[in-house]
PASEBA-1860 file (N, C-alpha, C; in nm, 3 decimals):
! residues 277
1> MKYQRKTI> 12.833/7.956/15.559/12.821/7.896/15.424/12.685/7.931/15.363 ~ 12.579/7.920/15.447/12.444/7.952/15.401/12.436/8.100/15.363 ~ 12.501/8.188/15.443/12.500/8.331/15.415/12.572/8.360/15.283 ~ 12.683/8.288/15.259/12.759/8.307/15.136/12.678/8.268/15.014 ~ 12.604/8.156/15.021/12.520/8.112/14.909/12.410/8.213/14.883 ~ 12.352/8.268/14.991/12.246/8.368/14.976/12.301/8.494/14.909 ~ 12.422/8.534/14.949/12.485/8.653/14.889/12.508/8.632/14.740 ~ 12.556/8.513/14.704/12.580/8.481/14.563/12.450/8.483/14.486
9> FVSVFLFF> 12.345/8.424/14.545/12.214/8.421/14.478/12.162/8.563/14.452 ~ 12.172/8.649/14.555/12.126/8.786/14.541/12.205/8.860/14.434 ~ 12.336/8.839/14.432/12.421/8.906/14.333/12.384/8.864/14.191 ~ 12.362/8.733/14.173/12.325/8.682/14.041/12.188/8.737/14.000 ~ 12.095/8.739/14.094/11.960/8.791/14.067/11.967/8.938/14.024 ~ 12.045/9.018/14.097/12.057/9.160/14.064/12.121/9.180/13.928 ~ 12.220/9.096/13.897/12.287/9.106/13.766/12.188/9.084/13.653 ~ 12.110/8.977/13.662/12.014/8.947/13.554/11.901/9.048/13.550
17> TVVFLYYS> 11.867/9.105/13.667/11.764/9.209/13.668/11.810/9.331/13.592 ~ 11.937/9.372/13.615/11.993/9.487/13.544/11.998/9.460/13.394 ~ 12.043/9.340/13.358/12.050/9.303/13.215/11.912/9.309/13.153 ~ 11.813/9.253/13.224/11.676/9.253/13.171/11.624/9.394/13.153 ~ 11.647/9.481/13.253/11.597/9.618/13.244/11.664/9.692/13.129 ~ 11.794/9.672/13.110/11.863/9.737/12.999/11.810/9.687/12.866 ~ 11.790/9.556/12.857/11.739/9.500/12.732/11.599/9.554/12.703 ~ 11.515/9.560/12.807/11.379/9.610/12.789/11.380/9.755/12.744
25> ASVSAQEI> 11.469/9.836/12.804/11.478/9.977/12.766/11.524/9.990/12.622 ~ 11.618/9.904/12.582/11.667/9.910/12.444/11.557/9.875/12.346 ~ 11.481/9.770/12.378/11.374/9.727/12.289/11.266/9.834/12.279 ~ 11.237/9.901/12.393/11.131/10.001/12.392/11.167/10.120/12.305 ~ 11.297/10.139/12.279/11.340/10.250/12.194/11.326/10.214/12.047 ~ 11.302/10.087/12.019/11.290/10.043/11.881/11.152/10.074/11.827 ~ 11.135/10.043/11.701/11.008/10.072/11.634/10.895/9.982/11.685 ~ 10.776/10.038/11.690/10.658/9.964/11.734/10.627/9.853/11.633
33> EDEREFDY> 10.604/9.732/11.685/10.574/9.618/11.599/10.424/9.606/11.570 ~ 10.340/9.653/11.663/10.195/9.634/11.651/10.137/9.738/11.556 ~ 10.100/9.694/11.436/10.053/9.787/11.334/9.915/9.845/11.363 ~ 9.843/9.787/11.457/9.707/9.834/11.486/9.707/9.965/11.564 ~ 9.822/10.005/11.618/9.827/10.121/11.705/9.841/10.253/11.631 ~ 9.881/10.251/11.506/9.896/10.373/11.428/9.882/10.340/11.280 ~ 9.862/10.444/11.198/9.858/10.421/11.054/9.907/10.545/10.980 ~ 9.887/10.548/10.849/9.936/10.658/10.766/9.823/10.739/10.702
41> LENSGKGP> 9.700/10.719/10.749/9.585/10.790/10.692/9.547/10.905/10.784 ~ 9.555/11.027/10.731/9.530/11.144/10.815/9.385/11.154/10.865 ~ 9.290/11.096/10.793/9.150/11.106/10.836/9.107/10.991/10.926 ~ 9.201/10.908/10.968/9.168/10.792/11.051/9.174/10.822/11.200 ~ 9.237/10.934/11.236/9.260/10.965/11.378/9.386/10.902/11.432 ~ 9.454/10.819/11.352/9.579/10.754/11.394/9.691/10.781/11.295 ~ 9.674/10.885/11.211/9.773/10.918/11.110/9.892/10.993/11.167 ~ 9.993/11.023/11.084/10.119/11.084/11.130/10.103/11.209/11.215
49> SQWGDLKK> 10.009/11.297/11.182/9.994/11.420/11.260/9.932/11.394/11.397 ~ 9.874/11.274/11.417/9.815/11.240/11.547/9.901/11.147/11.631 ~ 10.011/11.095/11.577/10.091/10.997/11.649/10.128/11.044/11.790 ~ 10.169/11.171/11.801/10.215/11.222/11.930/10.106/11.234/12.034 ~ 9.979/11.226/11.992/9.866/11.237/12.085/9.811/11.101/12.126 ~ 9.852/10.995/12.059/9.793/10.864/12.084/9.841/10.801/12.215 ~ 9.969/10.823/12.249/10.026/10.771/12.373/10.126/10.872/12.428 ~ 10.135/10.879/12.559/10.230/10.973/12.618/10.375/10.936/12.584
57> EWAACKNG> 10.399/10.805/12.563/10.535/10.761/12.527/10.573/10.803/12.385 ~ 10.473/10.846/12.307/10.497/10.887/12.169/10.501/11.038/12.154 ~ 10.515/11.110/12.263/10.508/11.256/12.259/10.613/11.318/12.167 ~ 10.728/11.251/12.151/10.834/11.304/12.064/10.787/11.318/11.920 ~ 10.689/11.235/11.879/10.637/11.244/11.742/10.576/11.382/11.716 ~ 10.532/11.448/11.824/10.467/11.579/11.812/10.556/11.693/11.860 ~ 10.632/11.669/11.969/10.707/11.776/12.033/10.857/11.771/12.008 ~ 10.907/11.667/11.942/11.051/11.652/11.923/11.111/11.757/11.831
65> DLQSPIDM> 11.237/11.789/11.855/11.310/11.886/11.772/11.403/11.819/11.672 ~ 11.423/11.687/11.687/11.519/11.615/11.601/11.448/11.504/11.525 ~ 11.335/11.535/11.465/11.253/11.432/11.402/11.297/11.401/11.259 ~ 11.268/11.279/11.217/11.297/11.230/11.082/11.167/11.183/11.018 ~ 11.162/11.186/10.884/11.266/11.219/10.786/11.280/11.370/10.764 ~ 11.381/11.409/10.686/11.401/11.548/10.651/11.429/11.560/10.501 ~ 11.428/11.682/10.454/11.472/11.710/10.317/11.619/11.748/10.321 ~ 11.699/11.680/10.241/11.843/11.707/10.237/11.870/11.806/10.124
73> SSLRVTVI> 11.846/11.932/10.154/11.863/12.039/10.057/12.010/12.074/10.043 ~ 12.055/12.098/9.922/12.195/12.133/9.898/12.230/12.265/9.965 ~ 12.129/12.348/9.994/12.153/12.477/10.059/12.187/12.461/10.207 ~ 12.151/12.346/10.265/12.171/12.324/10.408/12.287/12.229/10.438 ~ 12.349/12.176/10.336/12.449/12.070/10.354/12.590/12.128/10.371 ~ 12.663/12.074/10.469/12.804/12.106/10.486/12.885/11.993/10.426 ~ 12.966/12.023/10.325/13.045/11.920/10.256/13.171/11.891/10.336 ~ 13.194/11.764/10.365/13.313/11.720/10.437/13.388/11.623/10.347
81> KKSGELKK> 13.504/11.667/10.300/13.583/11.582/10.210/13.663/11.483/10.293 ~ 13.620/11.360/10.286/13.681/11.255/10.366/13.686/11.128/10.283 ~ 13.805/11.071/10.268/13.819/10.952/10.186/13.770/10.829/10.260 ~ 13.736/10.725/10.182/13.694/10.598/10.241/13.543/10.584/10.249 ~ 13.498/10.460/10.251/13.356/10.430/10.260/13.312/10.415/10.405 ~ 13.181/10.399/10.422/13.126/10.372/10.554/13.185/10.240/10.606 ~ 13.232/10.240/10.731/13.294/10.121/10.787/13.188/10.021/10.828 ~ 13.176/9.914/10.750/13.075/9.812/10.780/13.137/9.673/10.770
89> RYKPCHAV> 13.086/9.584/10.853/13.137/9.447/10.857/13.017/9.355/10.875 ~ 12.961/9.311/10.763/12.843/9.225/10.768/12.880/9.080/10.738 ~ 12.794/8.988/10.782/12.816/8.847/10.754/12.682/8.776/10.749 ~ 12.673/8.662/10.678/12.546/8.589/10.668/12.496/8.548/10.806 ~ 12.365/8.559/10.824/12.303/8.524/10.951/12.160/8.480/10.926 ~ 12.108/8.395/11.014/11.971/8.347/11.001/11.874/8.464/11.011 ~ 11.775/8.468/10.922/11.682/8.581/10.917/11.540/8.534/10.889 ~ 11.445/8.622/10.923/11.304/8.598/10.892/11.248/8.723/10.826
97> VKNRGHDI> 11.152/8.704/10.735/11.078/8.815/10.678/10.947/8.827/10.754 ~ 10.915/8.947/10.800/10.791/8.971/10.873/10.705/9.073/10.802 ~ 10.576/9.044/10.796/10.478/9.143/10.752/10.423/9.208/10.878 ~ 10.469/9.332/10.906/10.428/9.399/11.029/10.301/9.483/11.008 ~ 10.238/9.465/10.894/10.116/9.539/10.866/10.143/9.675/10.808 ~ 10.228/9.753/10.878/10.263/9.886/10.828/10.387/9.885/10.740 ~ 10.459/9.771/10.738/10.574/9.757/10.647/10.617/9.611/10.640 ~ 10.711/9.583/10.549/10.775/9.452/10.540/10.913/9.465/10.601
105> SLQWLNQD> 10.946/9.376/10.693/11.073/9.384/10.766/11.151/9.254/10.751 ~ 11.281/9.267/10.730/11.373/9.153/10.729/11.454/9.161/10.857 ~ 11.438/9.061/10.945/11.500/9.067/11.076/11.604/8.957/11.092 ~ 11.726/8.999/11.127/11.834/8.904/11.152/11.832/8.865/11.298 ~ 11.857/8.737/11.326/11.844/8.684/11.462/11.979/8.679/11.532 ~ 11.974/8.678/11.663/12.091/8.660/11.750/12.195/8.771/11.740 ~ 12.160/8.885/11.680/12.251/8.999/11.669/12.388/8.957/11.617 ~ 12.387/8.871/11.516/12.513/8.816/11.465/12.531/8.842/11.316
113> AGSIKING> 12.463/8.944/11.264/12.471/8.973/11.120/12.577/9.077/11.088 ~ 12.655/9.116/11.190/12.760/9.213/11.165/12.724/9.352/11.214 ~ 12.807/9.448/11.177/12.792/9.581/11.236/12.853/9.689/11.148 ~ 12.829/9.814/11.190/12.896/9.929/11.131/12.967/10.003/11.244 ~ 13.065/10.084/11.209/13.133/10.166/11.307/13.118/10.313/11.271 ~ 13.076/10.392/11.369/13.061/10.536/11.352/13.139/10.604/11.464 ~ 13.242/10.678/11.426/13.327/10.747/11.524/13.379/10.653/11.632 ~ 13.415/10.532/11.590/13.472/10.435/11.683/13.373/10.351/11.760
121> TEYFLQQA> 13.243/10.384/11.751/13.139/10.308/11.822/13.078/10.205/11.728 ~ 13.059/10.083/11.778/13.007/9.974/11.696/12.856/9.959/11.716 ~ 12.785/9.953/11.604/12.639/9.936/11.604/12.606/9.808/11.527 ~ 12.531/9.719/11.591/12.502/9.587/11.533/12.370/9.589/11.456 ~ 12.372/9.526/11.339/12.254/9.522/11.253/12.142/9.440/11.316 ~ 12.022/9.498/11.321/11.905/9.431/11.377/11.807/9.389/11.267 ~ 11.768/9.484/11.184/11.666/9.457/11.082/11.671/9.560/10.971 ~ 11.602/9.529/10.863/11.586/9.622/10.751/11.439/9.623/10.712
129> HWHSPSEH> 11.390/9.737/10.665/11.251/9.745/10.621/11.238/9.852/10.513 ~ 11.123/9.852/10.444/11.104/9.937/10.327/10.988/10.034/10.347 ~ 11.005/10.155/10.291/10.899/10.256/10.287/10.877/10.297/10.142 ~ 10.751/10.310/10.103/10.718/10.355/9.968/10.602/10.452/9.973 ~ 10.617/10.574/9.918/10.739/10.628/9.855/10.847/10.654/9.960 ~ 10.958/10.714/9.919/11.067/10.741/10.013/11.021/10.839/10.120 ~ 11.083/10.830/10.235/11.054/10.925/10.343/11.144/11.048/10.333 ~ 11.274/11.026/10.317/11.365/11.137/10.297/11.354/11.189/10.153
137> TINGRRYA> 11.380/11.316/10.137/11.380/11.377/10.004/11.515/11.448/9.984 ~ 11.550/11.468/9.858/11.671/11.545/9.824/11.628/11.663/9.738 ~ 11.651/11.782/9.790/11.608/11.905/9.722/11.460/11.899/9.684 ~ 11.381/11.843/9.776/11.236/11.837/9.756/11.187/11.720/9.675 ~ 11.276/11.640/9.619/11.234/11.527/9.536/11.215/11.402/9.621 ~ 11.099/11.341/9.605/11.068/11.215/9.673/11.087/11.100/9.576 ~ 11.144/10.991/9.623/11.176/10.878/9.535/11.077/10.763/9.553 ~ 11.094/10.658/9.474/10.996/10.549/9.470/10.998/10.462/9.596
145> LELHMVHQ> 11.117/10.447/9.657/11.132/10.351/9.766/11.249/10.393/9.855 ~ 11.241/10.353/9.982/11.351/10.378/10.074/11.369/10.257/10.164 ~ 11.494/10.215/10.178/11.530/10.101/10.264/11.602/10.154/10.387 ~ 11.562/10.107/10.504/11.627/10.142/10.630/11.693/10.018/10.689 ~ 11.821/10.028/10.721/11.894/9.923/10.792/11.920/9.973/10.934 ~ 11.851/9.912/11.031/11.852/9.960/11.169/11.959/9.887/11.249 ~ 12.045/9.966/11.315/12.154/9.912/11.396/12.142/9.963/11.539 ~ 12.195/9.885/11.633/12.190/9.924/11.774/12.323/9.894/11.841
153> CQDPKVKN> 12.368/9.989/11.924/12.489/9.969/12.004/12.453/9.896/12.131 ~ 12.533/9.799/12.171/12.505/9.719/12.289/12.566/9.775/12.416 ~ 12.644/9.882/12.403/12.708/9.943/12.519/12.610/10.037/12.589 ~ 12.569/10.007/12.713/12.470/10.091/12.782/12.519/10.232/12.811 ~ 12.651/10.255/12.800/12.706/10.388/12.827/12.692/10.481/12.706 ~ 12.660/10.424/12.589/12.645/10.506/12.468/12.506/10.568/12.468 ~ 12.499/10.700/12.463/12.371/10.771/12.471/12.288/10.751/12.344 ~ 12.347/10.780/12.228/12.276/10.764/12.101/12.304/10.624/12.048
161> NLAVIGLL> 12.220/10.528/12.090/12.253/10.387/12.064/12.188/10.329/11.940 ~ 12.121/10.413/11.859/12.060/10.365/11.736/12.123/10.435/11.616 ~ 12.150/10.359/11.511/12.206/10.415/11.387/12.136/10.348/11.269 ~ 12.092/10.429/11.174/12.019/10.376/11.058/12.090/10.417/10.929 ~ 12.108/10.319/10.841/12.156/10.348/10.705/12.035/10.349/10.614 ~ 12.021/10.453/10.534/11.909/10.465/10.442/11.954/10.464/10.297 ~ 11.878/10.394/10.213/11.905/10.388/10.069/11.780/10.432/9.994 ~ 11.799/10.515/9.894/11.688/10.565/9.812/11.688/10.495/9.676
169> YKFGAPDA> 11.567/10.474/9.621/11.552/10.403/9.494/11.458/10.480/9.401 ~ 11.493/10.483/9.274/11.403/10.534/9.171/11.359/10.418/9.083 ~ 11.253/10.437/9.005/11.205/10.330/8.918/11.307/10.302/8.807 ~ 11.329/10.172/8.784/11.425/10.130/8.682/11.440/9.980/8.686 ~ 11.563/9.933/8.676/11.591/9.790/8.680/11.560/9.734/8.819 ~ 11.519/9.606/8.828/11.487/9.546/8.958/11.607/9.551/9.053 ~ 11.580/9.563/9.181/11.685/9.556/9.282/11.718/9.410/9.308 ~ 11.846/9.375/9.297/11.888/9.234/9.306/11.860/9.174/9.443
177> FLSKLISN> 11.882/9.249/9.550/11.860/9.195/9.684/11.711/9.171/9.708 ~ 11.629/9.265/9.670/11.484/9.249/9.688/11.431/9.133/9.605 ~ 11.493/9.107/9.493/11.451/8.995/9.407/11.463/8.861/9.480 ~ 11.559/8.851/9.572/11.579/8.727/9.647/11.467/8.703/9.750 ~ 11.396/8.809/9.786/11.296/8.799/9.892/11.153/8.806/9.842 ~ 11.134/8.856/9.721/11.002/8.899/9.677/10.900/8.786/9.675 ~ 10.941/8.664/9.638/10.844/8.554/9.632/10.792/8.519/9.771 ~ 10.877/8.531/9.873/10.833/8.506/10.011/10.743/8.618/10.061
185> ITSMNDHV> 10.766/8.739/10.014/10.684/8.853/10.054/10.544/8.842/9.993 ~ 10.539/8.813/9.864/10.410/8.809/9.795/10.324/8.691/9.838 ~ 10.386/8.585/9.891/10.309/8.467/9.931/10.254/8.476/10.073 ~ 10.290/8.583/10.144/10.236/8.599/10.279/10.092/8.651/10.273 ~ 10.013/8.609/10.371/9.874/8.655/10.377/9.836/8.680/10.523 ~ 9.708/8.698/10.550/9.663/8.730/10.686/9.695/8.620/10.787 ~ 9.712/8.497/10.738/9.740/8.385/10.827/9.889/8.356/10.839 ~ 9.968/8.399/10.742/10.112/8.378/10.743/10.180/8.515/10.743
193> QEREMGFI> 10.226/8.557/10.859/10.286/8.690/10.872/10.438/8.685/10.887 ~ 10.494/8.565/10.881/10.639/8.552/10.900/10.690/8.431/10.823 ~ 10.806/8.445/10.760/10.865/8.334/10.687/11.013/8.322/10.719 ~ 11.056/8.200/10.745/11.198/8.173/10.766/11.272/8.189/10.633 ~ 11.389/8.256/10.639/11.464/8.283/10.517/11.599/8.212/10.513 ~ 11.631/8.136/10.619/11.763/8.076/10.624/11.868/8.184/10.644 ~ 11.987/8.161/10.590/12.096/8.258/10.607/12.089/8.364/10.497 ~ 12.086/8.490/10.539/12.084/8.603/10.447/12.206/8.690/10.476
201> DPSLIKMG> 12.279/8.725/10.372/12.400/8.805/10.386/12.367/8.953/10.364 ~ 12.376/9.037/10.468/12.343/9.179/10.452/12.434/9.252/10.355 ~ 12.555/9.199/10.333/12.648/9.265/10.241/12.600/9.258/10.096 ~ 12.496/9.176/10.072/12.437/9.171/9.938/12.352/9.295/9.909 ~ 12.325/9.373/10.012/12.261/9.503/9.992/12.370/9.600/9.949 ~ 12.381/9.622/9.820/12.489/9.703/9.766/12.462/9.852/9.787 ~ 12.555/9.918/9.853/12.539/10.061/9.880/12.561/10.143/9.753 ~ 12.674/10.119/9.686/12.705/10.197/9.566/12.749/10.337/9.603
209> GKKYYRYM> 12.856/10.384/9.541/12.902/10.519/9.568/12.972/10.531/9.702 ~ 13.042/10.643/9.721/13.117/10.667/9.844/13.076/10.796/9.913 ~ 12.964/10.853/9.871/12.916/10.976/9.933/12.789/10.947/10.014 ~ 12.781/11.008/10.130/12.661/10.988/10.211/12.634/11.111/10.298 ~ 12.506/11.132/10.325/12.462/11.237/10.417/12.459/11.181/10.558 ~ 12.484/11.268/10.656/12.471/11.225/10.796/12.409/11.339/10.877 ~ 12.316/11.303/10.963/12.255/11.400/11.052/12.196/11.327/11.172 ~ 12.159/11.402/11.275/12.099/11.345/11.394/11.947/11.358/11.385
217> GSLTVPPC> 11.877/11.245/11.397/11.733/11.246/11.380/11.662/11.152/11.475 ~ 11.559/11.085/11.423/11.474/10.999/11.507/11.428/10.878/11.427 ~ 11.360/10.787/11.495/11.286/10.682/11.425/11.172/10.750/11.350 ~ 11.133/10.695/11.236/11.028/10.759/11.156/10.890/10.700/11.183 ~ 10.880/10.610/11.278/10.751/10.558/11.325/10.750/10.568/11.477 ~ 10.633/10.561/11.540/10.628/10.566/11.687/10.719/10.462/11.749 ~ 10.788/10.497/11.858/10.770/10.616/11.941/10.849/10.739/11.896 ~ 10.902/10.739/11.772/10.975/10.855/11.719/11.095/10.891/11.805
225> TEGVIWTM> 11.160/10.791/11.862/11.276/10.810/11.950/11.383/10.895/11.883 ~ 11.432/10.997/11.953/11.534/11.085/11.898/11.674/11.036/11.937 ~ 11.775/11.099/11.878/11.913/11.058/11.903/11.957/10.947/11.810 ~ 11.888/10.930/11.697/11.926/10.829/11.598/12.026/10.890/11.500 ~ 12.136/10.822/11.478/12.237/10.869/11.383/12.197/10.819/11.244 ~ 12.163/10.911/11.155/12.120/10.875/11.020/12.236/10.888/10.921 ~ 12.251/10.785/10.838/12.348/10.787/10.728/12.272/10.753/10.601 ~ 12.253/10.854/10.515/12.177/10.835/10.391/12.273/10.833/10.272
233> NKKIKTVS> 12.275/10.719/10.202/12.362/10.707/10.085/12.317/10.804/9.976 ~ 12.411/10.875/9.917/12.376/10.975/9.815/12.339/10.912/9.682 ~ 12.397/10.797/9.652/12.370/10.732/9.524/12.227/10.678/9.522 ~ 12.154/10.709/9.416/12.017/10.661/9.402/12.017/10.529/9.326 ~ 11.968/10.424/9.389/11.962/10.292/9.327/11.831/10.277/9.250 ~ 11.810/10.161/9.189/11.687/10.139/9.112/11.608/10.021/9.166 ~ 11.478/10.027/9.144/11.385/9.923/9.184/11.276/9.918/9.077 ~ 11.224/9.800/9.051/11.120/9.790/8.948/10.984/9.827/9.004
241> RDQVRALR> 10.894/9.865/8.914/10.757/9.897/8.956/10.688/9.775/9.015 ~ 10.718/9.657/8.961/10.657/9.534/9.013/10.702/9.507/9.157 ~ 10.829/9.536/9.188/10.879/9.515/9.323/10.812/9.609/9.423 ~ 10.799/9.735/9.384/10.732/9.831/9.472/10.585/9.793/9.489 ~ 10.522/9.750/9.380/10.382/9.710/9.386/10.364/9.591/9.481 ~ 10.459/9.498/9.478/10.452/9.380/9.565/10.463/9.418/9.712 ~ 10.552/9.510/9.743/10.568/9.555/9.881/10.442/9.625/9.930 ~ 10.381/9.705/9.842/10.260/9.779/9.881/10.141/9.685/9.896
249> KAVHDYAE> 10.132/9.587/9.810/10.018/9.495/9.814/10.023/9.405/9.938 ~ 10.144/9.374/9.985/10.159/9.280/10.097/10.111/9.341/10.229 ~ 10.129/9.472/10.246/10.093/9.534/10.374/9.944/9.569/10.376 ~ 9.897/9.620/10.489/9.757/9.659/10.501/9.727/9.782/10.415 ~ 9.601/9.798/10.379/9.562/9.905/10.286/9.606/10.043/10.333 ~ 9.598/10.068/10.465/9.632/10.201/10.515/9.782/10.232/10.506 ~ 9.863/10.129/10.474/10.008/10.148/10.471/10.066/10.128/10.331 ~ 9.980/10.127/10.229/10.033/10.112/10.093/10.128/10.227/10.060
257> ANARPVQP> 10.098/10.345/10.113/10.192/10.457/10.107/10.235/10.482/10.251 ~ 10.346/10.421/10.290/10.385/10.421/10.432/10.504/10.512/10.459 ~ 10.496/10.636/10.410/10.602/10.733/10.431/10.554/10.846/10.522 ~ 10.628/10.869/10.629/10.598/10.982/10.717/10.634/11.112/10.645 ~ 10.556/11.217/10.659/10.590/11.345/10.596/10.724/11.399/10.646 ~ 10.789/11.481/10.564/10.915/11.545/10.600/10.895/11.634/10.722 ~ 10.992/11.631/10.814/10.985/11.706/10.939/11.075/11.830/10.935 ~ 11.048/11.930/11.020/11.131/12.051/11.022/11.277/12.019/11.058
265> LNRRQIEL> 11.369/12.088/10.994/11.512/12.066/11.020/11.553/12.126/11.155 ~ 11.494/12.240/11.191/11.523/12.305/11.320/11.672/12.330/11.341 ~ 11.735/12.389/11.242/11.876/12.432/11.251/11.974/12.317/11.269 ~ 11.932/12.197/11.242/12.026/12.085/11.248/12.128/12.093/11.134 ~ 12.242/12.036/11.158/12.345/12.032/11.055/12.334/11.903/10.975 ~ 12.340/11.913/10.844/12.346/11.797/10.755/12.483/11.794/10.693 ~ 12.553/11.685/10.711/12.689/11.672/10.657/12.688/11.579/10.536 ~ 12.763/11.616/10.434/12.777/11.532/10.315/12.922/11.488/10.307
273> YGPNR> 12.943/11.358/10.334/13.077/11.303/10.333/13.110/11.251/10.193 ~ 13.233/11.274/10.150/13.275/11.224/10.019/13.427/11.215/10.011 ~ 13.478/11.148/9.908/13.621/11.133/9.891/13.690/11.268/9.874 ~ 13.820/11.269/9.902/13.900/11.392/9.886/13.916/11.430/9.740 ~ 13.903/11.332/9.653/13.923/11.360/9.510/13.807/11.306/9.429
END
């Protein structure tokens, strides 16, 4: 009986150890939260061109072949006529707004904000954050703002377990979703870096249009993890100058322009999905 209890204890311990290690590995593939470790100023010694030299775990930032962002040139795009929108299933979930120093992030808790499906694999929404100006470009044009919605697959057997939806914005009418958050963003300071937001519905982030680019890339901040499935909406949305100014003012001075430079395509394929008609 004592041997049986010991066997059960060992089995339970090993199970939780495996779960912990998988969770830790998944988190380590995510974006760095500590803004003091890197910045966007090339003369600081911690700017984008130096990221790959700062830590050995960040080597992909310098040596990777599948780095993001990229320029989505019409000359490199393969058009795929496919009806239907991106398969997404979002629902309201408790969220917090965080000032991470290098950006503003909206993080949904308990991995219960819904998911998207790509080729039958489900990726759960983790967080969204903003870059200004945009990181991705279209035919060389850079836009005022870019929103990233970061998703992660919970199946340890899936190799490429990160998927990001990107939205581009030009100056114009205020963005309705950002309007709901802006007062909480502008009221944060050095002493208040996080605010509870209650339940936030990700489906209020309107995609617009049914065409999107897809390619294989990386995280755009350290550790620049590769194997990220990027889906960039083709429709350009609008954001007001005041909204962009608020996002820039809230972060640290070195991140007011927090866009990584465009990276080499390296013969990657860019697909443009759109309706059949």
